[in-house]
N, C-alpha and C positions, 0 to 999 in steps of 0.2 A: 852491271859489274857482277862477275860470277863470285861466288862466296869464296873461293879460291883465291880470289886476287885482295882477300884482307890483309892489311900489314901486318907482317910476322909478330910485332910487338903486341897487336890488338888481340891476335891468336893466343898470344902466350898469356895474356892476362886473363883472357876469357877461359883457357883452360884452367889456369889456378884458381879463378874463381868457383868455377863448376866442380874443381876435384876438392877444395875446401869444403863447399856445400856439401857434396855427397858424405864427406867426413861427418859433416853437423848433422845430418839427417840420421845418419846410421847412429848417432847418441841420443838420438831423442828419447826420452824415457817413455814407455807404455801409458804412464800416467798422464804425461803431458800430452799424448797423441790422443787420450779418450777427452782430457780438457777441452783441446782444441776442436774435437768433433763436435763436443757439447755445445761449446761457444758458437761455433758456426752454422750450427742447427737451430739455435736459439734467438742470436742476436745479428749475426752477421747477415741471415739469410732475409731478414727484414727489408734490405736495401738489394742485396745481391743474390737473391733466389735459392732456392734448396739445390745443394750440391753445386752452389756456385753460378748458377744459370738464371738468368731472369729476362723479362720480357721489356724492362724500362730503359730507354738510351739515355738515363741520367746516370743510371749506375752501371759500371762493368762487370761483363761475365769474368769470374774468377778461374772457373773451372779448366784444369789442363795449362792453367799460366807457369810461366817458369818460376820455379820454387825460389830461386835467388832473385828474380826481379821482385816478387811479392815481398819478401825479406826485406829488401833495402827500401821497398816504397813504405813498409810498415813501419821501418825506423826512422824514415824521413818524414811521417807522419807524428809519430811520439816526439821527436826531436823538431817537430815544426821547422824544419828546413826545405819541405815542400811546402809552400805557401799559396799555391793559386787558389782562388774563392772558394771552390768545392771541397778543396782539402780543408780549410779552414772550418768551414760551416760543418761539415760531414765526419771527417777522420782524425781532426787534432784530439778533440774530447776522446773519442773511440780509442785510440791507440795509446793516450798519454800514461796510462795505467799498466801497460803489457811489459813485461820482461824480455829480455833475449830469447828465452827458452819457449816463451810463449809464442813470441814471433814466428820462431823457425819451426814449431809445431803447426802453427796456422797455416804457415806457407807450405809445409810441407802435404798437409790435409788438403789443401784447394790443388795444388799441382797433380795429386793423385785422382782428381775427379776425371769425369770422361767430358771432353770440351763440347762446347754447345755447336750446334747444327749449323751451317751457314744457311743464310737467307738472301735467296736471289733476287736481286731488284732489274732494273732495266739493263737490259743487253749490252746496249751502246755502250752507256756509261760503265757497267763492268769491264767492257773488254778495254775501253781506253784506260782506266784504273788499273787494268794489268799490264798493259804495256809501261806506264809509271813504274808499278812495283817491279817489274822485271829489268826494265832498262835504264830508269829515271830519267831526268830531262836534261841530256847532254849539253844542250844551248845554254842553259842555266847554272851546268856543273853540279846538277843533284844527281847523287848515284842512286843504283838501283837498291831500293829498298831491302829486298830479299839477301843482299851483300850483308847486311846484320841480322835480320830477322828471320833468317830461314828462307831456303827455297819456296816453301808453302806458308811463311809467315808463321811458322810453329814455334818461333822463338828460340832462343839461343842464350844460353846462360843467363848473362845481365841484360839481354836484350829480350825486351817482353814477346808473348805470343799475340800476334795481332787478328790473326783467322778465327771469322765467326763473330769478331768483335761488332758491338752493335756501330753503326755507322755516324748516328748522330754522337756519342760519345767519342768515337774517334776524330770528329772534326772538331769538337770544343777541344780535346787535348792539342791538337795541332795549333789551334789558335792561341791557348795560352802559352805554349811556347813560342810560337812565334812573336808573341806579344811580349816576351820574357815575363811573363805574370808567373810562370813554372820554371825554376832552375832545371836545365838541362842544356847546357853549354853545346855540346858535339851536336844534338838533336835541331837544337837553336840554327846553327849554320848550315844545317842540311837542308833546313825546311823553308828558311827564311824567305826566300824569293819562291815559295810554291804560292800559285792563285786558289783563289776559291774554288774556281771549275776544278782545278786540278784535287786540291783537295775532296771535291765531293766524288770525283771519279775514283781515286785511290781508295778512297773508305767504302764506297759501295763496293769494289773487287772485294777486300778486306772480309767483308760483312757475308760476301757470300762463299767464302771458303769453309767448307767441312772439316770434319776431322780427317786427317790424312792415314 
């Protein structure tokens, strides 16, 4: 499914969210931006790595991620509405004292960092994953991933960047969403029939994509 086949309502919502985010980012005070940079360097980097790039499949790369997505997730951690096991173990406590201005500044900080380089694995696995990402699985009613996440998985407003993300982390998130351990009703409906092999394939492809 090409990106231009997204429903007009979805496109309008995405445009409004992105427009609102741009205004919010413009309003971030220099002091808040500096504090966010320091927090990222001293605390967030322990798990997510310097500048939001790390080598552990347990924790996601944050560099170059959609600021709107990051802001939404940080608020979900703070409000304990994202309740998958890792969220509870690692992020509930970390985000519990963050104010909206701090969250916006942290999201803007990571969005401005250079994304992680892709890591290319098994060529056959990557190619099968590319087909799923670009074409979906029509027989199961699964749409193309790029219709929401961008043609190069670069992210699109409320939809996260997936390019260059650790395959292990991606598979874990697919599983928790598929098993309704993480509240994501739209994504759950999309991936509920995705097989384990298909997860491995699309995750391998996404991990292989470098900055565009």
